[in-house]
C-alpha positions in Angstrom: -4.3 -25.1 19.3 -1.6 -22.4 19.5 -0.5 -20.7 16.4 3.3 -20.6 15.7 4.9 -18.0 13.4 8.1 -19.4 11.7 10.4 -16.7 10.4 13.1 -18.5 8.5 14.6 -17.9 5.0 15.7 -21.5 4.4 12.8 -23.4 3.0 14.1 -26.8 4.0 14.4 -25.8 7.7 11.0 -24.1 7.6 9.4 -27.3 6.1 11.0 -29.4 8.8 9.5 -27.1 11.5 6.1 -27.0 9.9 6.0 -30.8 9.5 7.0 -31.3 13.2 4.7 -28.7 14.6 1.6 -29.5 12.5 2.1 -33.1 13.3 1.6 -32.2 17.0 -1.6 -30.2 16.2 -0.1 -26.7 16.1 -1.1 -24.3 13.3 1.8 -22.5 11.6 2.6 -19.5 9.3 5.9 -19.3 7.5 7.6 -16.0 6.6 11.1 -15.3 5.4 11.6 -11.6 6.3 11.8 -9.9 9.6 9.7 -6.9 8.4 6.9 -9.2 7.2 7.0 -10.9 10.6 6.5 -7.5 12.4 3.5 -6.6 10.2 2.0 -10.1 10.7 2.3 -9.9 14.4 0.6 -6.5 14.5 -2.3 -7.7 12.3 -2.7 -11.4 13.4 -0.8 -12.1 16.6 0.8 -15.5 16.9 1.2 -17.4 20.2 4.9 -18.0 19.7 7.5 -16.9 17.1 10.4 -19.1 16.0 12.9 -16.5 14.7 16.0 -17.1 12.6 18.8 -14.6 13.3 20.4 -14.5 9.8 17.4 -13.1 7.9 17.9 -11.4 4.5 16.4 -8.0 5.3 16.8 -7.2 9.0 18.5 -9.5 11.5 16.5 -11.6 14.0 18.0 -9.6 16.8 16.7 -6.3 15.3 13.4 -8.0 14.6 13.1 -9.0 18.2 14.0 -5.5 19.5 11.3 -4.0 17.3 8.8 -6.7 18.3 9.3 -6.0 22.0 8.1 -2.4 21.5 4.5 -3.6 21.0 4.3 -7.3 21.8 5.3 -9.7 24.6 4.8 -12.8 22.4 7.2 -15.6 23.3 10.2 -15.7 21.0 12.6 -18.6 20.3 15.7 -17.8 18.4 16.9 -20.4 15.9 20.5 -19.9 14.5 23.6 -21.6 13.3 25.6 -19.1 15.5 26.5 -21.0 18.7 28.9 -18.6 20.4 28.0 -17.8 24.0 27.9 -14.1 23.3 25.1 -14.6 20.7 23.1 -16.6 23.2 23.5 -14.0 25.8 22.5 -11.2 23.5 19.5 -13.1 22.2 18.2 -13.7 25.7 19.0 -10.2 26.9 17.0 -8.5 24.1 13.9 -10.5 25.0 14.0 -14.0 23.7 12.6 -16.9 25.7 14.9 -19.6 24.3 17.8 -20.0 21.9 18.3 -23.1 19.7 21.3 -23.8 17.6 21.1 -25.4 14.1 21.1 -28.3 13.4 18.3 -29.2 15.8 16.1 -32.1 16.7 12.4 -31.6 15.6 11.2 -33.5 18.6 13.2 -31.3 21.0 11.9 -28.2 19.2 8.3 -29.2 19.8 9.1 -29.9 23.4 10.7 -26.5 23.8 7.7 -24.9 22.2 5.3 -26.6 24.5 7.5 -25.6 27.6 7.5 -22.0 26.5 3.8 -21.9 25.9 3.1 -23.5 29.3 5.2 -20.8 31.1 3.5 -18.1 29.0 0.0 -19.4 29.9 0.9 -19.6 33.6 2.1 -16.0 33.6 -0.9 -14.8 31.6 -3.3 -16.4 34.0 -1.5 -14.8 37.0 -1.7 -11.3 35.4 -5.2 -11.6 34.1 -7.7 -9.3 35.8 -10.6 -10.9 37.7 -13.1 -8.2 36.8 -14.0 -5.6 34.2 -15.9 -2.4 35.2 -16.4 0.4 32.7 -19.4 2.5 31.9 -22.5 0.4 31.9 -20.7 -2.9 31.7 -19.5 -5.0 34.7 -18.0 -8.5 34.3 -16.8 -10.8 37.1 -14.4 -13.3 35.3 -14.4 -15.6 38.4 -18.2 -15.9 38.9 -19.1 -15.4 35.2 -21.6 -12.7 36.2 -22.3 -9.9 33.7 -24.1 -6.7 34.7 -25.4 -4.4 31.9 -26.6 -1.0 33.0 -27.4 -2.3 36.5 -29.2 -5.4 35.4 -27.9 -9.0 35.2 -27.4 -10.4 31.7 -27.8 -14.1 31.1 -25.1 -15.5 28.7 -24.2 -18.9 27.6 -20.6 -20.0 28.3 -19.5 -19.4 24.8 -21.2 -16.0 24.8 -19.4 -15.1 28.0 -16.0 -16.3 26.6 -16.6 -14.3 23.4 -17.4 -11.2 25.5 -14.3 -11.8 27.6 -12.0 -11.9 24.6 -13.6 -8.8 23.1 -13.3 -6.6 26.2 -9.8 -7.8 26.8 -8.9 -6.6 23.3 -10.7 -3.2 23.1 -10.7 -1.1 20.0 -8.9 -3.8 18.1 -10.4 -5.4 14.9 -10.6 -9.2 15.4 -11.2 -11.5 12.5 -13.7 -14.3 12.6 -10.8 -16.8 12.4 -9.2 -15.2 15.4 -12.4 -15.3 17.4 -12.9 -19.0 16.4 -9.4 -19.9 17.5 -9.5 -18.1 20.8 -13.0 -19.0 21.9 -13.7 -22.3 20.3 -10.1 -23.6 20.1 -9.8 -27.0 18.4 -13.6 -27.8 18.4 -14.8 -29.4 15.2 -17.9 -28.5 13.2 -17.6 -24.8 13.9 -17.4 -22.2 11.1 -17.0 -18.4 10.8 -20.8 -18.4 10.7 -20.8 -19.7 14.3 -19.1 -16.4 15.3 -21.8 -14.3 13.6 -24.6 -16.2 15.4 -23.0 -15.8 18.8 -22.2 -12.1 18.1 -25.9 -11.6 17.3 -27.0 -13.3 20.5 -24.4 -11.4 22.5 -25.7 -8.1 21.1 -29.3 -9.0 22.1 -28.1 -9.5 25.7 -26.0 -6.4 26.2 -26.8 -3.7 23.6 -29.5 -1.1 24.1 -30.7 -1.7 20.5 -29.1 -4.8 19.0 -30.3 -3.6 15.5 -28.0 -0.6 16.0 -25.1 -1.9 18.1 -22.8 0.7 19.7 -20.5 -1.6 21.7 -19.8 -4.5 19.4 -19.2 -3.2 15.9 -19.0 -5.0 12.6 -16.3 -4.2 10.1 -17.6 -5.7 6.9 -15.4 -8.3 5.3 -12.9 -8.1 8.3 -14.5 -9.0 11.6 -15.6 -7.3 14.8 -14.4 -4.6 17.2 -15.4 -3.8 20.8 -15.7 0.0 21.1 -14.7 0.7 24.7 -15.3 4.4 24.3 -19.0 3.8 23.6 -19.4 2.4 27.1 -19.4 5.9 28.5 -22.1 7.2 26.1 
């Protein structure tokens, strides 16, 4: 399920949002500072951010401006400020929605779902249909993988894992992130599942899976797809 980052300094409001969202199956993280939200989004990107404007360190407006320098994550402003100018400013600096306090938890969940649907449609429309660099070619429509001129046989999960890795090159991805993106809400899967599939994927695409060059392990952190190594 999508992960929602809640940036709100009032505990009671945050608790209401967490209860409503988790009750609908979303996972959540709660932070009370704009600077912490920026750091969190760089390290562990959320699928949507609910952002209060009146934060104690930097305003929600400023947080959104800085966020837009490196992320297109959907943002929903949440504020007690209901003046038209505040709504206009919020939307013009990159927010996808603006909700005024007090709010209906059911309406908030509905708005979150609507924003995520729009974001998913846009992402699918912009998603490339193929990947072709160095010795690796992938057709995302036919699920064909060519490694150094030869077809590689991958299971569906191995293919989806490879897709997510190549679409996030040179970025360290934790096991939890990979589980969330590739396995979603499936039960009975653990971080060990990721390790097993990484090992199988290396056997299928690496020259020497005992000394991988493309899919690297960062001990205690996760995995990284080294795109530069494709040219070697």
